[in-house]
N, C-alpha and C positions, 0 to 999 in steps of 0.2 A: 504493500499499500504506500504510494508516494504523493497522493493527494489528501490532504486534510486540513481542516479549520487551524488558525494560528494557536488557539488555545491547546488544541492538541499537539500541535509541534512543539509548543511550549514544553509539554509533558515530556516529549520525545528528547528534545535537547537538554533538559535537566536531568533526565535519566543518564544521557550520555555522559554527559561531563561528570555526573556524580560516579559513574562505574568507573570513568577514567581515573577519578581522583583515588577511589578505592583500590584499584589496580597499582598505581603509583605508591599508595600506602604499604601495600602487601610488598610489592617489589624492595621497597626501602628497607623494610623488617627482615626479608629473605636474604638481601645483599651480602650479609656478612658471612654467612653458612651456605648460601646456594645462590652464587652470582649468575650462573647460567639461566638459572629460572627465572631469577630476578630480572635477567636480561629480556626474556621473553615476554615477561608480564608489562614491562616499559613499552616495549614493541605493540602489544596490544593496546595499551593505555593511549597510545599515540593514534593509532587507529580509530578509537572510539572518539578521539577529538577532531579528528579529520572528518569522520563522519558527522560530529556536531556542526562542524563549519558548514556544511552543507545545509543544514535546517536552518541554522541561523541566517545565512545569507537569504534564504526564500522567506523566511517568517519573520524578521526583525521588525520590518515595517507595519504588517499587522499587529504585533504586541505593541508598537508605539501608539497607532491610532486607534487600538481597539477593536479594528474589522473583524467581524466574524467569516469575511468570505474565505472560502478555501483557496489554499495555495498549493502550486505543484512543485515537488523536488526533483526534478529529472536526474540531477545527479545520483540522488538514492535510487532512483529507478535502474540508471544505467549501471551504476559502480556499486551498489549497495554490499554485493558480495565479493567485492574486488579489494584483498587486502593491499594489493599496490597501491591503488588510486587513493585508498583511505590515508596510508601512510604519506603518501607524496603530498597529500593535501595538509597533513600535520606538518611535515616537514618545511613546506613552504610559508606556512604562518608561523613557524617557530624561528624564520630566518633571522630576526633582529636578536632574539634572544642568543641563538646560536652564534652570532657577530660576537657579541660580547666575551661568549666563553672560549672562543677557538682564535681569535686573533688579537695579538697583543696591541696596545696602544701605539707602540712605535713601530708597528710593522711598515715595511715598505713594500706596497703592492706592485712596483715597477709597472709594466706594460699591462694594460688591462685589454679584454677582449669583449666586444660585443657580442651577445646571444640572441637570438629571436625567442618570441615566445615559446615557440615549439620546442627549441633547443634547450631553454630552461626547464620546461616541463618534463623532457626527456631525461635531463639531469636528476631531477627529482625521482622519477620512476626508477632511476640505476640507484639511487641510495634507498628506494623502498625495496626493491629486490634484494639487495644486500641485507636489508633489516629483517626481511622476510625468512631470508635464509638462516640468519642468526636466531629468530625466532625459534624455527623448527629444531636447531642444533641444542637450543637449550632445554627442550622438551624430549626429544628422542635420542635413542642409540640408533647409529646407522653405520654401513659398512659403505666406505668411500670406493670410488673407481680404481683407487690404487690398491686396494685393500686393507687399507687402514682402518681401524674403528673410531668414529666421531662419538664420544662419551659426554654428556653435559657437564659431569662434575671434572673434566678435564680441560674445559674450556676456560682460557684466560681473559678476562674482559677488563682492561686495565684503566679505562675510560669510563667504566659504568657507573662510578659515584657522581661524576659529572652528569650523566647522561639521565640520571634519576632527577636530579634538581632541574636540568633543563625542561624535563618533563612537566614537573612541578611547576615551574615557572611558566610554561606555556599554558597549563590548565589556569592558573592564576590571571594570565591575560586573556584567555577566553572570556571569563567571567568578568574582568575590568571592562572590557570591550561592550559587553552585554548593559552594563550599567552607563558607560560612558554615550551611548547611541539612545539610551532612554532619558539622557539629560539628568540623570541621577548623582548627586556629589557624594559617592561612597564608592567603596571598594567592589561592591557587588550587590544584585538586586536582594531583596529581603528573603526570596526564595531559594538563594545560593549560600547563605552565611554559612551553614553546616558544611557544606562542602569545600567552602573556602576555607574554613579552619582546620579542615583534614590536611591540605596541602600546603597552608603557608608555612607552618614551621621547616617541612622539607625543603621548602623552595629557599630559605633562609639558612640552611644547615651547612652550606659551603659557599665559597667565593672562588673566582678564577683565580689562578695561580698570580696574577699581577694585580689582584684587588678590584676595586670598583673603579670605574672610569670618572 
């Protein structure tokens, strides 16, 4: 079902963001003892946030106006089952957050290359395919083409602690944008207070190696 009233869309969006927050909390708790499974949960959380972006884009005008007119969410219809598209959407939405975590303030970018919208989208899909593979490796034992075993507990995730915080900050960003577009001067809308309280401590638990800008 991809056509529904804004009110129904709100319930769906809220549930997606709340579920993502719960997955982030679970990953944070699991990380010290089971980093591979924590990695899988973080990928799942970002997929849920990507899906929530599609619902938000289609419904927010109806939320703000109070309209009861049904809205269509074509990306939910076309890509609702696609792990790649959901994660790619979340990765794109987290671009600014990731910039602060991955690019030092004194970075010399050198020569830049302009990419078309299609090339940028293909790049996000490439990141998404790698993340989907990581998610599966975190859950399953598998035999690789060269005969070696892939075992979740043997997977090394050196940047996972940062990825958990980035996911938490993306979850906060989603809720902040919701309040901002509703012209509400607060961190989130009243129906998202409990969800925000889940991820805020995690979002503040680490800083980039070079500190804040």
